[in-house]
C-alpha positions in Angstrom: 91.3 36.7 91.8 89.2 39.5 91.4 85.6 38.7 92.0 82.5 40.0 90.6 79.1 38.7 91.8 76.2 38.2 89.4 72.9 38.3 91.3 70.4 35.7 90.1 66.5 36.8 90.6 63.6 34.7 89.8 63.2 34.5 86.1 66.6 35.7 85.5 67.9 34.6 82.0 70.9 36.6 81.4 72.7 35.9 84.7 74.8 33.3 83.0 75.9 35.1 80.2 77.1 37.9 82.4 79.0 35.2 84.5 80.8 33.9 81.5 81.4 37.5 80.3 83.4 38.0 83.8 85.3 34.7 83.1 86.1 35.7 79.5 87.4 38.9 80.7 89.8 37.6 83.4 87.8 37.9 86.5 86.2 35.4 88.7 82.7 34.9 88.5 80.5 34.5 91.7 77.1 33.4 91.5 74.7 35.2 93.9 71.3 34.2 94.9 68.5 37.0 95.5 67.2 35.6 98.8 70.5 35.8 100.6 71.0 38.5 103.2 74.9 38.9 102.2 77.1 39.5 99.2 79.9 37.7 100.6 83.8 38.8 99.6 83.1 39.6 95.9 84.8 42.8 95.0 82.3 44.4 92.6 78.5 43.1 91.6 76.4 42.7 88.4 72.6 43.1 88.1 71.7 41.2 85.0 69.1 41.6 82.7 66.4 39.4 81.5 64.5 38.6 85.1 60.9 39.0 85.4 60.0 39.0 88.8 57.2 41.1 89.5 57.7 42.7 86.2 53.6 42.7 86.0 53.7 45.3 88.4 56.9 47.9 87.1 60.0 46.2 85.8 62.5 46.3 88.8 60.0 47.0 91.3 59.5 44.0 93.4 63.0 42.9 92.8 64.2 45.8 94.6 62.8 44.2 97.9 64.9 40.8 97.6 66.6 40.2 100.9 70.1 40.9 99.1 69.4 44.1 97.8 69.7 46.1 101.5 73.3 44.7 101.4 73.8 45.8 97.8 72.5 49.6 98.6 74.7 49.9 101.6 78.1 48.7 99.8 77.4 50.7 96.5 77.1 53.7 98.9 80.5 53.0 100.3 81.8 52.7 96.6 81.3 48.9 95.8 81.4 48.9 92.1 77.6 47.9 90.6 76.8 47.6 86.9 73.1 47.2 86.2 72.2 45.9 82.7 68.7 46.1 81.5 66.2 45.2 84.3 69.1 45.8 86.3 69.3 49.4 85.4 65.7 49.2 86.1 66.4 48.3 89.7 69.0 50.8 90.4 66.4 53.5 89.3 64.2 51.9 91.7 66.7 51.9 94.6 67.6 55.4 93.7 71.2 54.5 93.4 70.5 56.3 90.1 68.1 58.9 89.0 65.3 58.8 86.6 62.9 55.9 85.5 62.1 53.7 82.3 58.8 53.6 80.4 57.7 51.7 77.5 59.6 52.2 74.2 58.4 55.1 72.2 57.3 52.8 69.4 55.5 50.4 72.0 57.3 47.7 70.6 59.8 45.2 71.9 63.3 45.8 70.3 66.0 43.3 69.7 69.3 44.3 67.6 72.7 45.4 67.7 72.8 48.9 68.6 75.5 51.4 68.2 76.7 53.7 71.5 78.9 56.5 71.8 81.2 56.4 74.8 80.6 59.9 76.9 82.2 59.1 79.7 85.3 57.1 81.2 85.1 58.4 84.6 83.7 55.3 85.9 84.7 52.1 87.2 82.9 50.2 84.2 84.3 52.4 81.4 87.7 53.5 82.3 89.3 51.2 79.6 86.9 53.0 77.0 88.2 56.4 75.3 85.6 59.3 75.3 83.8 59.4 71.9 84.7 56.0 71.1 81.8 54.2 69.1 80.9 50.6 70.4 78.3 48.1 69.5 76.6 45.8 71.5 73.2 44.0 71.9 70.0 45.8 72.8 66.8 43.9 73.8 64.0 45.9 75.7 60.3 46.8 75.7 60.6 49.4 78.6 64.1 50.9 77.6 62.9 54.7 77.4 65.0 56.6 80.2 63.0 59.6 81.1 64.0 62.1 84.0 62.6 65.5 84.9 64.3 68.6 83.4 66.4 69.6 86.4 67.4 65.8 87.0 68.6 65.5 83.1 70.5 69.1 83.4 72.2 67.6 86.4 73.2 64.4 84.7 74.7 66.2 81.8 76.3 69.1 83.7 78.0 66.7 86.0 79.3 64.2 83.2 76.8 61.5 84.6 75.7 60.6 81.3 78.0 57.5 80.4 76.4 56.3 77.0 74.2 57.9 74.3 72.7 55.8 71.3 73.7 56.9 68.0 70.2 56.0 66.5 67.9 56.2 69.6 65.7 53.2 69.5 63.4 53.8 72.3 62.8 57.6 72.8 65.2 58.2 75.6 65.5 61.7 76.6 68.7 63.2 75.5 69.5 59.8 73.5 70.5 58.8 76.9 71.6 54.8 76.9 73.4 54.7 80.2 74.4 56.7 83.4 76.4 56.6 86.6 76.1 58.2 89.9 78.2 61.1 91.1 80.8 58.8 92.3 81.4 56.7 89.3 81.0 52.9 90.7 77.5 52.5 90.1 76.7 52.1 86.1 73.2 51.5 84.4 72.5 51.2 80.8 69.5 49.5 78.8 72.0 47.5 76.0 73.8 44.0 77.2 77.6 43.9 77.1 77.3 40.3 78.3 75.8 39.4 74.8 78.7 41.1 72.9 81.7 39.2 73.9 82.0 36.6 71.4 81.8 36.9 67.8 80.3 33.3 67.7 77.1 34.9 69.0 77.5 38.5 68.8 78.1 41.4 66.2 81.2 42.5 68.2 83.3 42.0 71.5 82.8 45.5 72.6 80.9 44.4 75.9 84.2 42.9 77.1 85.5 46.6 77.7 82.8 47.0 80.6 83.8 44.1 82.5 87.9 44.4 81.6 87.5 48.0 82.9 86.1 47.1 86.3 88.8 44.5 86.7 91.5 46.9 85.5 90.3 49.6 88.1 90.2 47.1 90.8 93.4 45.8 90.3 94.8 49.1 90.4 93.1 49.8 93.6 94.3 46.8 95.2 97.9 47.9 94.6 
């Protein structure tokens, strides 16, 4: 079975949601601890949202220095699939695995609602089961979800097809309506909305979040054959 690890940090609250989403998608979830210095034999890793470790300084800033992150950064640069959700996206920016940064929402308010997104790129490990232009709805909850980058970086992201998702109704002021991006290789994806909260109709407005984890499983299974 394909193993996808989820790293728990001090204050994590969405790690178990991510573990459940992986299980519902047909993968084997593996819980990882931030203080470990190894990832074990997992095939992919999710940096979940919702942790508060060091957020009083800057979201994701301190968690980037957790012992496990050195190994994650090394393996991500070698091709390990990594999905960063919300705070996890902020961590990917802090580690420079992805460009840009997150600032306070334009409204200066915490936003929690279902959010419509358009799929811009399916050339990543985490989106290969979607179709270009597909519209999906997944949960959003953040206070610092406003993605910003300098003009040259934004142009490079656009020109290289590294913008993976756009908001249809930009909730936080993110430049170019960007909701998620990828690295050039397509193995590292970060997004602010929470796919792990949109995997069951009992608790979410859709099950569109399953597509992220099913994409990774399909990619990894093809790679193994």
